[in-house]
N, C-alpha and C positions, 0 to 999 in steps of 0.2 A: 466426506466431513467437509463441508464449506460450499456454500451458494453464491460463489464469485464466477467467473467466465470459464475457469477450467473445470471445476464441480460441475456446473448446469450442462455445459458440453457432455462430457461423459454421463451426466444423467439420461439426457435426453438421447444418446446413440444408444442407450443399453436400454431406456424405456421402447422403444422403437423395434427394439429387437425381440421383446416381450418381457423380459424381468419386471420384477417387484422392484422400484428405487425409491428408496428413503433418502431424503437430503435432511443433514442437520447444521444448523448455522446458527453462530451468537447475536444476530442481528433480528429486528423484527420484521424485516423486508427481505425478498430476494435480491441477489445482483452483488452482492459484496460490495466492491471497488466501482460499478458500474453504476450502483446507487448511490453510494455515499462519499466514492473519492473523488469520481471526477465531475467536475463542476458541469450545472444543467447548460450553460452557454457552450459546452463543449458536446455534450451528449443529453439529448432530451429524456427525461427520466420516464414521459408516457411511454417511449420505444422500449424502454427497459420492462416497464411493468407489463404491456402487452406481450412480451416475451416470454416472460415469468409466469404470467397468467396461462397461457398456452400451454405450458409445460405442466403446472397444477391442473389444467382442465384435461390432459392428456393422461393424468392419474399418476403423476410422481407426488410421492407422499412427503410434504415441506415440515420439519421440525424447527420451528423457530424460536429466537429467545434461546437456544439451547447450547449450554458450555461443556463440551468435555472437560472431564476432570473434575466438573462439579455436579453435572446432572447424571453421568454417567463417565466410566473408564473408556479407554479404548479396547482393553479387555472385554467389558460389557460388550460392546457394540460387535465386536468378531464374534462374541456367543450368539449374538442376534441375529447376523447377516452370514450369507455364503461368502462375501466379499467387500473389504471397506475400501475406499481412495481417501486419501489424505488430502485435501487439495484448500488448506487453509490461508495461503497467503503467505506474507510475513508483513507484522504490523507492529513489531515492537520500535520505535522510534531511538534513532540515533541521538544522543544529546549533546547539548552546547555545554562545553566546557570552558567558564570563564566567570570572573566575579560579577555578581548580581545576576546570575542566571537563573535563580529559584525567585525572582521577584514577579508578582504579579503583573500579569500583563506581559509576560513571557510563557507561550503556549507551543505545543506540537501541531505541526501542519495537519495532522488527519483530525485531529480534534476540530480544528477551525474549519476544515472543509466540511464534517460532518455535520457539525452546526448550521453552516450556510445552507448544504443539501439538505437537512432536514425542515430547516423554516421554508425552503423552498415547496417542497412536498407537502406543507400545510402543519406540520409538529409545533408545537409550543415548546422551544429551547430555551430553558431560564438563562444561562450563561448568554446566549445570544441577544436576549431580551434586556439584562441587566450590563451588557456591553462588553462582558469578559471576551467572547468571542465575536467580537463587531467591530469592524475596522472604521464604521461611520463617524465622521469628524477627527480622524487621528491621523497621525504620522507614522508610518507602518515601516518595520524593517521587516523583510523577509531575509532569512541567512539559507544559503543554499543555491545549485547551480543546475538542478534537476529536471524534471517534469511536473514533479509535485510542487516545486518552487514557482514554478509558471503558474501553475492554478491559483497560487497564494496570491500572486502580486494581482493576478486579473480577477480574482473574487475580490480583491480589497480594493480596486476600483470600481467596481460596479456597486460596492457596498458605501460609496461614498467618500473612501480616506480622502484627507485633506493632502498627504503626499505618500509615495510609496516607491521604497528604494530596496533593491536588491542586493546583497552583498556576495559574491562568489571568490573564493580565495584563488582562483585559476582563471586566465582570460578566457575570452571569448570562444576560440578557437577549440579549448579543450573543454566546455562545459558537457556535461553529459546531455541535457536537456534540448528539447528540439530549436534549432535556431528559428525555424518559422515560428514557433511561440516567442522568440524573444522579440522578433520583429512583431508580432501582434501586439505583446506588451507595450514595445516602446511607441508604437502608434497611439497604445490610447493612455501613454503619460508616465509608466514606470521609468524610473530611472534607475541602469545598471553601474556599479562600483564593482568593476573588474578588478582581478588582483588586489581583493581586500577582504579581512576577516575581521571578527569582534574581538578586540581586546578585552573590554569589560563593559558592563551595563551600568548606567547611573541611575539614580532613584532609591529607593527604599523597597522594603519587604511590602508593604502595601500596594507599590506602584512603580513602574518603570518609566523612565523620563528620555531616555537618552543610549544611544550606542556609541561608545567610542572605539573605531576602526584603526586597524595597522594595515600600512599598504605593505604587499606582497609583491617577490619576483620570483620566477620560476628557475629553479637551481638543476642539479643531479637528477638522472632519474633513481626511481625506486626498482625496489626489486621487480615491480610489474613492468618495469621500463617505462613509467609514465613519470613526468617531471614534477619533482617534490616542492611546495612552495613554501618560500623561506621569507621572514620578515625583513622589513626594509627598515633599520631603525632610524627615525626621528620621522616618519611617514604617518603619524598617528593625526586622526581628524574627529569629527562629531558629526552625528546625524540624532537630530530629536525623533522621539519615537515613545508613543504610549502603547503599543504594540508592537511585539516583537515576535514572528512565528519562526519557528524551528524547522526548517525542511532540508534536513541533512541528510536523509537517506532512511530505510527500514532495514530492520535485521531480522532473522526468525527468533519464533518464541522459543523456550525451553520447552519443547511437547515433551520429552521422554519424563520431566519432572512435573510439568502441567497436569499430564493425562494421565499419572501414575502408571507410568509405562517406559520401566527403565531399560527394559530390555529392546526396545525402538533403536536401530543404530544412527545417530548423525555423523556428519562431516565436521570438519574442523571449524567452518564459518558456521555451524550451527543449523546448517539446512538437512532435509531428510536425508539418509541416503539409499536409492534407489538405483536397480540394474538397471543399465542404460537398455537391455534388450528386452524387456519387459513391465521397465516400473514396477516391479515389486520390490519391495523393503523385505529387509531382514527375516520379518515375522510373515509365515505363510499366510497368503489371502488377501494381505494387505498392501495397497498400492499408493504411489505418492505422485502428484502432477503439478505443476503450473512453478509459482514463485518459492513455493514451500521447496521444492527439491533445486532449483536454477538460479535462485535468489532474484530481490526485486527486477523485473524485467514488464514486458509490452503484452497487452492485453491480448493478441493475437498467437502471441507464442503460448498462453495460458491456453488459448482456445484451441491450439494445434497438441499442446499435449495433453488436453482433456480427450479429443479423438482417440489419440494412440492408446491413453487409458483404456476407455472405453472396449478398444478392440483387445489389450492383452488381458483384461478382465474378464472377456467374453472367451478369449483361449482357455484360460485358465479353467473358468467354470466348466467347460463344455469338453476339454481335454481327453475325458474318455469316451467321449463318441465322436472324436475327431472333427467338431465344428470348423467349418470355413471363417476367414477372416470376416469379421463383422464390419469392417470398412474396404472396399476396394483401394488396392494401391493406385496412386493418382503420377 
């Protein structure tokens, strides 16, 4: 379940081993975030398309526009298949909590990136055409400091934004995103406001017009050991904005509820609980890999997890005959 990098990696290795492999995904194209999340200037989409087409030509069956929980429950898929892998990633966006955050023009990062990528692939995207998810001619503020935020600011520049500002509540040294991406964005004209966070958004329900931000400082470490941002009184400043992109990170969806699978165990963070030794969940024959287990992470980790899952599923399916490992140890 999931045609992103983790799921596709598992599918490829199991197909090469001779299994009948079916991949289910909510989107209309294979690739997951490789197709719809990462901008084309970082990952050319024809490369992804060639790769996924090769998998389909190799006999993997893809069921696209398939929503588990709507088109079938997890239990339905368990009945139909000898083993199931959950590799759906994490897509639930963390929300921006500030007055005015519900105004028109305040959009989730993934919606913004998907609209841009779909347009680049030749799709007609109404919300891109009507300007809702298009930065052209606008002052843009992106809130967040991760790689998704960097993708958004650089996409906005390419769409012809009048100005692009990134607000991040910690300093440059503590941002989770790539410093190389920051350097690229600065070179392209993005303004970074470090130690700054939105206090309120101006405008009305029909249109956002600006962001009032508050200056921050790093205070005492929190439970994780990371310094907590604290507000500086009297440090408010304003930035014009007709488009505000929320790039505050992602959390897992509530899969037990969405998939009618109340017995599927999750962690306190909402990720799927899987045995580190074999990647199996508490449900027999149901495995999990990638971001849905480790939380939002990098593509390379999803690929690594996908390889490990393929080997674990192979050993599970062949346990009665003592099959060797599917992937040789490196």
